[in-house]
C-alpha positions as CSV (number, residue, x, y, z in Angstrom):
1,T,-14.1,-5.0,6.7
2,R,-16.7,-7.6,5.5
3,D,-18.4,-7.6,8.7
4,G,-19.7,-4.0,8.1
5,Y,-17.0,-2.3,10.4
6,L,-15.2,1.0,9.3
7,W,-11.7,1.0,10.6
8,L,-9.5,4.3,10.8
9,G,-6.0,4.3,11.4
10,T,-4.6,7.0,13.8
11,S,-1.5,8.6,15.4
12,N,-3.0,7.3,18.7
13,G,-4.7,3.9,18.1
14,L,-6.8,1.9,15.6
15,A,-10.2,3.0,15.7
16,R,-13.3,0.9,14.7
17,F,-16.7,2.5,13.9
18,D,-20.0,0.5,14.0
19,G,-22.4,3.1,12.8
20,V,-22.9,4.8,15.8
21,R,-19.8,4.8,18.4
22,F,-16.1,4.4,17.9
23,T,-14.0,1.7,19.6
24,V,-10.4,2.3,19.9
25,F,-7.8,-0.4,20.3
26,R,-4.4,0.6,21.4
27,G,-1.0,-1.3,22.0
28,T,-1.0,-0.6,25.6
29,D,-3.9,-2.8,26.1
30,L,-3.2,-5.5,23.4
31,P,0.0,-7.3,23.1
32,G,-0.9,-8.1,19.4
33,L,-0.9,-4.6,18.4
34,K,2.8,-3.3,19.0
35,S,2.4,0.3,18.2
36,N,-0.4,3.0,18.4
37,R,0.9,5.1,15.5
38,I,-1.2,3.2,12.7
39,L,0.3,4.0,8.8
40,C,-1.9,1.5,6.9
41,L,-4.8,-0.9,6.8
42,H,-5.5,-3.6,4.4
43,A,-8.7,-6.1,4.4
44,D,-7.7,-9.3,2.6
45,T,-9.8,-11.5,0.8
46,Q,-10.1,-14.1,3.5
47,G,-11.8,-11.3,5.9
48,A,-9.1,-10.5,8.2
49,L,-7.7,-6.8,8.6
50,W,-3.7,-6.3,8.2
51,I,-2.4,-3.2,10.2
52,G,0.9,-1.5,9.5
53,A,2.5,0.9,11.9
54,V,5.5,3.0,13.0
55,E,7.9,0.6,14.8
56,G,5.2,-1.9,15.4
57,G,5.4,-4.3,12.5
58,L,2.4,-5.8,11.1
59,A,-0.7,-6.8,12.9
60,Q,-3.6,-9.2,11.8
61,Y,-6.9,-8.9,13.3
62,D,-9.2,-12.0,12.8
63,K,-12.0,-13.3,14.7
64,G,-11.7,-10.6,17.6
65,R,-7.9,-11.7,18.0
66,F,-4.5,-9.5,17.2
67,I,-1.6,-11.4,16.1
68,S,1.8,-9.5,15.5
69,F,4.4,-10.0,12.9
70,S,7.8,-8.1,13.2
71,M,11.6,-8.5,12.2
72,S,11.3,-11.7,14.1
73,E,9.1,-13.0,11.4
74,G,11.1,-11.7,8.4
75,L,10.1,-8.2,7.9
76,S,13.0,-5.9,6.5
77,S,11.8,-3.2,9.3
78,D,9.2,-2.7,11.9
79,T,7.7,0.4,10.0
80,V,5.4,-0.5,7.7
81,L,4.3,1.9,5.1
82,C,1.7,-0.1,2.9
83,I,0.1,-3.3,2.7
84,G,-1.3,-5.2,-0.4
85,E,-2.5,-8.6,-1.7
86,G,-1.7,-10.5,-4.9
87,R,-3.9,-12.8,-7.1
88,A,-2.6,-16.0,-5.4
89,G,-3.7,-14.2,-1.9
90,E,-0.1,-13.6,-0.9
91,L,0.6,-10.5,1.2
92,W,3.1,-7.9,0.4
93,A,4.3,-5.1,3.0
94,G,6.2,-2.3,2.0
95,T,8.4,-1.2,4.7
96,D,10.8,1.9,5.1
97,L,13.7,-0.6,4.4
98,G,12.4,-2.5,1.4
99,L,9.5,-5.0,0.1
100,N,8.3,-8.0,1.9
101,R,6.2,-10.9,0.6
102,S,4.4,-13.8,2.7
103,S,5.3,-17.1,2.7
104,T,2.8,-19.6,1.9
105,G,0.1,-19.1,4.5
106,H,0.0,-15.7,6.0
107,T,0.8,-16.7,9.5
108,E,3.9,-18.4,8.6
109,G,6.0,-15.0,8.4
110,F,7.6,-13.1,5.5
111,F,10.6,-13.1,3.4
112,Q,12.4,-9.8,2.1
113,T,12.8,-9.4,-1.7
114,E,16.3,-8.7,-2.7
115,A,15.3,-6.1,-5.6
116,L,14.5,-3.3,-3.2
117,P,17.3,-3.2,-0.3
118,D,16.7,0.1,1.5
119,N,14.3,1.3,-0.7
120,P,11.3,2.8,1.1
121,V,7.9,1.2,-0.6
122,Y,5.1,3.6,-0.1
123,A,2.1,1.9,-1.9
124,V,1.3,-1.7,-3.5
125,C,-1.3,-2.3,-6.1
126,Q,-2.6,-5.2,-7.9
127,P,-4.2,-4.2,-11.3
128,Q,-6.8,-6.4,-12.7
129,H,-4.8,-7.2,-16.0
130,S,-1.3,-6.3,-15.3
131,P,1.7,-7.4,-13.0
132,M,1.6,-6.1,-9.5
133,L,3.1,-2.4,-9.1
134,F,4.9,-0.7,-6.2
135,A,5.5,3.0,-5.5
136,T,9.0,3.6,-4.1
137,R,11.3,6.4,-3.0
138,K,13.5,5.2,-6.3
139,G,10.7,5.0,-8.9
140,L,7.8,2.5,-9.9
141,Y,8.5,-1.2,-10.0
142,Q,6.5,-4.3,-11.1
143,F,6.6,-7.9,-10.4
144,R,6.7,-10.1,-13.4
145,H,7.6,-13.5,-14.1
146,E,8.6,-14.0,-10.1
147,R,10.9,-11.1,-10.5
148,I,10.8,-7.3,-9.2
149,E,12.0,-5.2,-12.0
150,P,11.6,-1.4,-13.0
151,Y,8.3,-0.6,-14.6
152,E,9.3,0.8,-18.1
153,S,6.8,2.8,-20.3
154,P,7.4,5.4,-22.9
155,G,6.5,8.6,-21.4
156,L,8.1,7.8,-18.3
157,E,11.7,8.2,-19.2
158,S,12.3,11.5,-17.8
159,I,11.1,10.7,-14.2
160,R,12.4,7.3,-14.1
161,G,14.0,7.1,-10.7
162,N,11.9,9.8,-9.2
163,A,9.9,9.0,-6.0
164,F,6.3,7.8,-6.3
165,C,4.0,7.4,-3.2
166,C,0.5,6.6,-4.3
167,L,-0.9,4.1,-6.7
168,H,-4.6,3.2,-7.7
169,E,-7.0,1.5,-10.1
170,D,-10.2,3.0,-10.8
171,G,-13.1,1.2,-11.7
172,E,-12.8,1.8,-15.4
173,G,-9.6,-0.1,-15.1
174,R,-7.3,2.9,-15.4
175,L,-4.1,3.0,-13.3
176,W,-2.9,6.2,-11.6
177,A,0.4,6.8,-10.0
178,G,1.4,10.0,-8.3
179,G,4.7,11.2,-6.5
180,A,7.2,14.2,-6.6
181,S,6.7,14.7,-10.0
182,G,2.9,14.8,-10.4
183,L,0.0,12.6,-11.3
184,F,0.5,10.2,-14.2
185,R,-2.0,7.8,-15.9
186,L,-0.3,4.5,-16.7
187,P,-1.0,2.7,-19.9
188,P,-3.0,-0.5,-19.6
189,A,-1.8,-3.8,-21.1
190,G,-0.9,-3.3,-24.9
191,A,-1.2,0.4,-24.7
192,K,1.8,2.5,-26.1
193,S,2.9,5.1,-23.4
194,A,2.1,6.7,-20.1
195,A,0.5,10.3,-20.1
196,P,0.9,13.2,-17.4
197,A,-2.7,14.1,-16.2
198,A,-4.2,17.5,-15.9
199,K,-2.1,20.2,-14.2
200,L,-2.9,20.0,-10.5
201,S,-2.3,22.7,-7.8
202,S,1.2,21.3,-7.0
203,D,3.4,18.6,-8.8
204,S,3.9,16.8,-5.4
205,L,1.0,14.3,-5.2
206,L,0.4,12.9,-1.8
207,C,-2.9,10.4,-2.2
208,L,-5.4,9.0,-4.4
209,V,-9.0,8.1,-3.6
210,E,-12.0,7.3,-5.5
211,R,-15.6,8.1,-4.8
212,A,-18.6,5.7,-5.0
213,D,-19.5,7.6,-8.1
214,G,-16.1,6.6,-9.8
215,G,-14.6,10.4,-9.6
216,V,-10.9,10.1,-8.5
217,W,-9.6,12.8,-5.9
218,F,-6.0,13.8,-5.6
219,G,-4.3,15.2,-2.6
220,T,-1.1,17.6,-3.2
221,S,1.2,19.1,-1.1
222,A,-0.8,22.6,-1.9
223,G,-4.1,20.8,-1.2
224,D,-7.0,19.3,-3.4
């Protein structure tokens, strides 16, 4: 987060590292943190930290206080798999039962999108020059003209509808998508087609991460 802390989500609480020691926050001690099984984190442009958990909904940590959001505030499920932020500052939350978007002002609750019912959403990505992207169990989707629609690109026809679980835009503006069918580099705006990336140790991709020097690492079901 912008205050210099490193945050880690674990299966037994939320950990904060100040460079010397860890402080662990658990739901048993904090009413605003409903679950200790943390799945995802997102630091928004306003400086708040958002936490997604198993059967704990969303929690917002801001100015030393946790605020909880659950199905009572409009989430499609209390198991939140991913969190992202759009260009207008709106928050998106992917759950095991669909996609959710914040109402005006993060603290006013969420509403479910109708385009991805009962479809787990595993990753959210807002590229600099392309529409918002979503990785789901049933393929890639994008947010264009206030609508959620399938992501279409030459080169992806054979895997349309396959599960994707991770998305990343690297420092050079390249878009990467990975999942059950392997790793793909998505075309930038105006390009003609998507392209499979280099052969990996397994076609089942689980995660993407970029190093400080711009190198992109891929985690697969068979290792790196």
